[in-house]
C-alpha positions as CSV (number, residue, x, y, z in Angstrom):
1,M,0.0,0.0,0.0
2,I,1.4,3.4,-1.0
3,S,1.5,5.8,1.9
4,T,0.1,8.9,0.3
5,L,-1.0,11.3,3.0
6,N,-3.0,13.9,1.1
7,P,-4.7,16.8,3.0
8,V,-7.9,15.8,4.8
9,S,-11.1,17.7,5.9
10,I,-12.6,16.3,9.1
11,I,-16.3,16.9,9.4
12,V,-18.1,16.6,12.8
13,P,-21.8,17.4,13.3
14,I,-22.7,18.5,16.9
15,K,-25.9,19.4,18.7
16,N,-26.4,20.4,22.3
17,R,-23.0,18.9,23.4
18,C,-21.0,21.9,24.4
19,N,-19.7,20.0,27.3
20,L,-17.9,17.6,24.9
21,L,-16.5,20.3,22.6
22,P,-13.2,21.1,24.5
23,N,-12.1,17.5,24.6
24,L,-13.3,16.9,21.0
25,I,-11.3,19.8,19.5
26,K,-8.2,19.0,21.7
27,N,-8.3,15.4,20.5
28,L,-8.7,16.3,16.8
29,S,-6.0,19.0,17.0
30,N,-3.3,16.5,18.2
31,L,-3.4,14.1,15.3
32,D,-0.2,12.8,13.8
33,Y,-0.9,13.9,10.2
34,P,0.8,16.5,8.0
35,E,-2.2,18.6,6.9
36,Y,-5.9,18.6,7.7
37,E,-8.7,21.0,8.6
38,I,-11.5,20.6,11.2
39,I,-15.0,21.6,10.4
40,I,-17.6,21.5,13.2
41,V,-21.2,21.8,12.0
42,D,-23.5,23.1,14.8
43,D,-27.0,21.7,14.1
44,C,-28.9,24.5,15.7
45,S,-27.8,23.7,19.3
46,M,-29.8,25.2,22.1
47,D,-26.9,25.2,24.6
48,N,-23.7,27.2,24.5
49,T,-22.2,25.4,21.6
50,K,-22.4,28.4,19.1
51,E,-20.6,30.8,21.5
52,L,-18.0,28.2,22.6
53,L,-17.1,27.4,19.0
54,K,-15.9,31.0,18.5
55,S,-13.1,30.5,21.0
56,Y,-11.5,27.7,19.1
57,P,-9.3,28.0,15.9
58,V,-11.4,25.6,13.9
59,K,-13.8,26.2,11.0
60,S,-17.4,26.2,12.3
61,I,-20.8,26.3,10.6
62,T,-23.8,27.3,12.6
63,L,-27.2,26.3,11.3
64,E,-30.3,28.4,12.1
65,K,-32.6,25.4,11.7
66,S,-31.9,21.8,12.8
67,V,-31.5,19.5,9.8
68,G,-30.3,16.3,11.4
69,S,-26.9,14.6,11.4
70,A,-27.1,13.4,7.7
71,E,-27.7,16.8,6.2
72,A,-25.3,18.5,8.7
73,R,-22.5,16.2,7.3
74,N,-23.5,17.1,3.8
75,I,-23.3,20.8,4.6
76,G,-19.8,20.4,6.2
77,I,-18.6,18.3,3.2
78,K,-19.7,21.0,0.8
79,E,-17.5,23.5,2.6
80,A,-14.5,21.3,2.8
81,K,-11.5,22.5,0.9
82,N,-9.7,19.1,0.6
83,D,-10.5,16.1,-1.6
84,I,-10.4,13.6,1.2
85,I,-13.2,13.6,3.8
86,A,-13.0,12.0,7.3
87,L,-16.1,11.7,9.5
88,T,-16.5,11.2,13.2
89,D,-19.0,12.2,15.8
90,S,-19.0,14.7,18.6
91,D,-19.0,12.0,21.3
92,C,-16.0,10.3,19.9
93,L,-12.3,10.4,20.5
94,V,-9.9,9.3,17.7
95,S,-6.5,7.7,18.0
96,K,-3.4,9.9,17.3
97,N,-2.7,7.8,14.1
98,W,-6.3,7.7,13.0
99,L,-5.8,9.4,9.6
100,R,-2.3,8.1,9.1
101,N,-3.5,4.5,9.4
102,L,-6.6,4.8,7.2
103,V,-6.0,7.4,4.5
104,P,-3.5,5.2,2.5
105,Y,-6.4,2.7,1.9
106,L,-7.9,5.2,-0.5
107,N,-5.1,4.3,-3.0
108,S,-6.9,1.0,-3.4
109,Y,-10.5,1.6,-2.2
110,D,-13.1,4.3,-2.5
111,V,-14.2,4.3,1.2
112,V,-12.5,3.0,4.4
113,G,-13.8,2.6,7.9
114,G,-11.8,1.9,11.0
115,K,-12.3,0.1,14.3
116,V,-14.9,1.5,16.6
117,I,-15.2,0.7,20.3
118,F,-18.4,1.7,22.1
119,S,-18.6,2.4,25.8
120,D,-22.3,1.9,25.8
121,D,-23.3,-1.8,26.5
122,T,-26.2,-1.7,24.1
123,E,-24.0,-0.4,21.2
124,K,-21.4,-3.1,22.0
125,K,-23.9,-5.9,21.3
126,L,-24.6,-4.4,17.8
127,N,-21.0,-3.4,17.0
128,P,-19.5,-5.4,14.1
129,F,-16.4,-3.2,14.1
130,N,-14.4,-5.1,16.6
131,T,-13.0,-7.9,14.4
132,K,-9.3,-8.2,14.1
133,N,-9.6,-9.0,10.4
134,E,-9.4,-6.6,7.5
135,T,-12.7,-7.0,5.5
136,V,-13.6,-6.0,2.0
137,L,-17.3,-5.2,2.1
138,T,-19.9,-7.3,0.2
139,K,-23.6,-7.9,0.7
140,E,-22.8,-11.1,2.6
141,S,-19.6,-10.1,4.4
142,S,-19.4,-10.1,8.2
143,I,-19.3,-6.3,8.0
144,N,-21.4,-4.9,5.2
145,F,-21.5,-1.2,6.2
146,L,-19.2,1.4,7.6
147,N,-19.9,3.7,10.6
148,T,-19.9,7.5,10.2
149,S,-18.1,7.7,13.5
150,N,-15.1,6.4,11.7
151,M,-15.4,6.8,7.9
152,I,-13.0,8.2,5.3
153,F,-13.7,8.6,1.6
154,K,-12.9,10.7,-1.5
155,K,-15.1,13.8,-1.9
156,E,-15.9,12.8,-5.5
157,I,-17.5,9.6,-4.3
158,W,-19.8,11.7,-2.1
159,K,-20.7,14.0,-5.0
160,F,-21.4,11.1,-7.3
161,S,-23.6,9.3,-4.8
162,G,-25.7,12.3,-3.9
163,G,-24.5,12.4,-0.3
164,F,-26.1,11.2,2.8
165,L,-29.9,10.8,2.9
166,N,-32.1,11.7,5.8
167,Y,-32.3,8.4,7.6
168,R,-31.7,7.7,11.3
169,I,-29.0,5.3,10.2
170,E,-27.7,7.2,7.2
171,D,-24.3,5.5,7.3
172,L,-25.9,2.1,6.7
173,E,-27.9,3.4,3.7
174,F,-24.9,5.3,2.3
175,S,-22.7,2.1,2.5
176,W,-25.3,-0.1,0.9
177,R,-26.0,2.4,-1.9
178,L,-22.3,2.6,-2.7
179,L,-21.9,-1.2,-2.7
180,K,-24.8,-1.5,-5.1
181,K,-23.2,1.1,-7.4
182,G,-20.0,-1.0,-7.5
183,F,-17.7,1.1,-5.3
184,K,-15.1,-0.6,-3.2
185,L,-15.5,-0.4,0.6
186,V,-13.1,-1.8,3.2
187,Y,-13.0,-2.1,6.9
188,S,-9.7,-1.9,8.7
189,P,-9.0,-2.9,12.3
190,K,-6.7,0.1,12.5
191,G,-7.5,3.8,13.0
192,L,-9.2,3.3,16.3
193,V,-12.1,5.6,17.4
194,I,-13.7,5.3,20.8
195,H,-17.4,6.2,21.0
196,H,-17.8,7.3,24.6
197,G,-21.4,8.6,24.5
198,N,-23.9,7.1,26.9
199,R,-27.7,7.5,26.8
200,T,-30.4,7.0,29.4
201,P,-32.7,3.9,29.0
202,L,-35.5,6.2,27.7
203,Q,-33.1,7.7,25.1
204,N,-32.1,4.2,24.1
205,I,-35.8,3.2,23.6
206,I,-36.5,6.2,21.4
207,K,-33.2,5.8,19.4
208,Y,-33.7,2.1,18.6
209,L,-37.4,2.6,17.7
210,Q,-36.1,5.2,15.2
211,Y,-33.4,2.8,14.1
212,G,-35.9,0.0,13.6
213,K,-38.2,2.3,11.5
214,S,-35.3,3.4,9.3
215,Y,-33.9,-0.1,9.0
216,S,-37.2,-1.4,7.8
217,K,-37.3,1.2,5.0
218,I,-33.7,0.7,4.0
219,T,-33.8,-3.0,3.8
220,F,-37.0,-2.7,1.7
221,I,-35.3,-0.2,-0.7
222,H,-31.9,-2.0,-1.0
223,K,-33.0,-5.6,-0.5
224,M,-30.2,-6.1,1.9
225,N,-29.9,-7.0,5.6
226,F,-27.3,-6.8,8.3
227,S,-24.8,-9.6,8.2
228,F,-24.7,-11.5,11.5
229,K,-22.7,-14.5,10.3
230,T,-21.1,-15.1,13.7
231,D,-24.4,-14.8,15.6
232,R,-27.3,-17.2,16.1
233,I,-30.2,-16.5,13.7
234,L,-32.6,-16.3,16.7
235,D,-31.7,-15.5,20.2
236,I,-34.2,-17.6,22.3
237,N,-33.5,-15.7,25.5
238,A,-34.1,-12.4,23.9
239,I,-37.4,-13.6,22.4
240,F,-38.5,-14.9,25.9
241,D,-37.7,-11.5,27.3
242,Y,-39.8,-9.9,24.6
243,L,-42.8,-12.2,25.3
244,Q,-42.5,-11.3,29.0
245,L,-42.5,-7.6,28.1
246,I,-45.7,-8.0,26.1
247,S,-47.7,-10.4,28.3
248,L,-46.8,-10.0,32.0
249,P,-47.7,-6.3,32.4
250,F,-51.1,-7.0,30.9
251,L,-51.7,-9.9,33.2
252,F,-50.9,-7.7,36.2
253,L,-53.3,-5.0,34.9
254,L,-56.0,-7.7,34.5
255,A,-55.4,-8.8,38.0
256,S,-55.6,-5.2,39.2
257,I,-59.0,-4.8,37.5
258,L,-60.3,-8.0,39.1
259,F,-59.2,-6.9,42.5
260,S,-61.0,-3.6,42.0
261,F,-64.3,-5.5,41.8
262,M,-63.7,-7.1,45.1
263,I,-64.1,-5.5,48.5
264,I,-60.4,-5.0,49.1
265,N,-58.4,-2.3,50.7
266,V,-57.9,0.6,48.2
267,L,-54.2,0.7,49.1
268,L,-53.8,-2.9,47.8
269,N,-55.4,-1.9,44.5
270,I,-53.0,1.0,44.1
271,S,-50.0,-1.2,45.0
272,V,-50.9,-3.7,42.3
273,N,-51.0,-1.0,39.7
274,I,-47.6,0.4,40.9
275,L,-46.2,-3.1,40.8
276,S,-47.3,-3.5,37.1
277,I,-45.6,-0.2,36.2
278,F,-42.3,-1.3,37.9
279,L,-42.5,-4.7,36.2
280,C,-43.0,-3.1,32.8
281,I,-40.0,-0.8,33.4
282,F,-37.9,-3.7,34.6
283,L,-38.7,-5.9,31.6
284,T,-38.1,-2.9,29.3
285,F,-34.6,-2.5,30.7
286,R,-34.0,-6.2,30.2
287,L,-35.0,-5.9,26.6
288,I,-32.8,-2.9,26.0
289,R,-29.8,-4.9,27.2
290,R,-30.6,-7.5,24.5
291,I,-31.7,-4.9,21.9
292,D,-30.1,-6.8,19.0
293,I,-33.4,-8.7,18.6
294,L,-34.8,-5.5,17.2
295,F,-32.3,-5.6,14.4
296,K,-32.6,-9.3,13.7
297,I,-36.4,-9.3,13.7
298,Y,-36.9,-5.6,13.0
299,K,-40.6,-5.8,12.4
300,F,-41.1,-6.3,16.1
301,T,-40.1,-2.6,16.6
302,I,-43.6,-1.7,15.6
303,I,-45.2,-4.0,18.1
304,F,-42.7,-2.8,20.7
305,G,-43.9,0.8,20.2
306,I,-47.6,-0.1,20.2
307,V,-47.2,-2.2,23.4
308,N,-45.4,0.6,25.3
309,Y,-47.7,3.4,24.2
310,S,-50.8,1.3,24.7
311,L,-49.7,0.4,28.2
312,I,-49.1,4.0,29.2
313,Y,-52.4,5.0,27.7
314,M,-54.3,2.3,29.7
315,L,-52.5,3.2,32.9
316,K,-53.4,6.9,32.5
317,R,-57.1,6.1,31.8
318,K,-57.3,3.8,34.8
319,Y,-55.8,6.4,37.2
320,K,-58.1,9.1,35.8
321,S,-61.2,7.0,36.4
322,K,-60.4,6.7,40.1
C-alpha cells in the first residue's frame, strides 16, 4: 500500500453537546498527520455550543434550523477544501494515528472505515467493528456497512452518490448504496475511534425505535440486511424477554382490575398498579440490554412501540377513572 498522506477535511456534526466540545477539539487537534482541517457543524444547538465554538481555531458552521446529522454532514462536506473527507462524531475520541492509518487505503479503495469501540453496553452488542480482520465489504460479508463515527472517503464519491440521505442510520444506507453502485469499501481494524457517549434507558428506547423504522425502510429499498454470520439466527433468551414484556404487564393489569371488583383495601389496589408499572420498566430494561433482537427481527419494533404506548395510555385512563 502506497502511503500517500494527502490533505484531509474532518467533518463533525454537533448538537447540544457543548460539554464535549473542548475534549473533542483538543483530541482532533493533536493528530499525527501532515495537513488537515477541522469543520464543526452546529446543528442549531440550544446550549452554549455556538458561543463556545468562537473561542477555538477551527472552522465552524452554525445552522439556524436543525436538519439532522445526515444533512449536517452534507453541509460540512460542501464547505470542505480538501479532496479527502474524514467523518467522526462529537461524542468520539480518535487515535493519534487515525488518519495516518486509514487514508492510505484510499489508494486501493473508495471508502475506508476503521475500528470503533463503544462504551455503551447496548452499542457493544450491535457493534460489528471489533473484528481483528481486514474486511472487503460485500452484501454477505461479516461487516457490510461502515460507521460514520469512523469513515473516510474521496469527496468525488460523495458527490457522485448524492451524499447522505435523511435516515436515522444514514451510514448504513450510504454504504449499501455505494456497494450496489460497484464502489469498493473496506474495513480496517486500525484507525481506532472510541465512541464514549452514553444514553439513558429512555433515550435508548427512542433511538432504537427510530433505528428500527429506518432499518425497515432501508432493507426494503436495497433488498439487503445486516450480516450476522457469527451470531445465532434467533436468540431464544431475547425472544423470551420480549414475550415477557408483552404479556406479563397486561396480566398484572388484569389482576388489578379483578381486584378492584372485590371489597379490598384501596391501598392494595394501588399497590398492584404500581407493581405492574415497575414490572414493565424492569422488563423494558432487560429488553434494552438485548436490543439486538430489534435488528434481527426488525418488524417487532412496531409491536414494541404499540405495546409501550398502549400500556401508558391504559394506565393513564385507569388512574383518571379513580
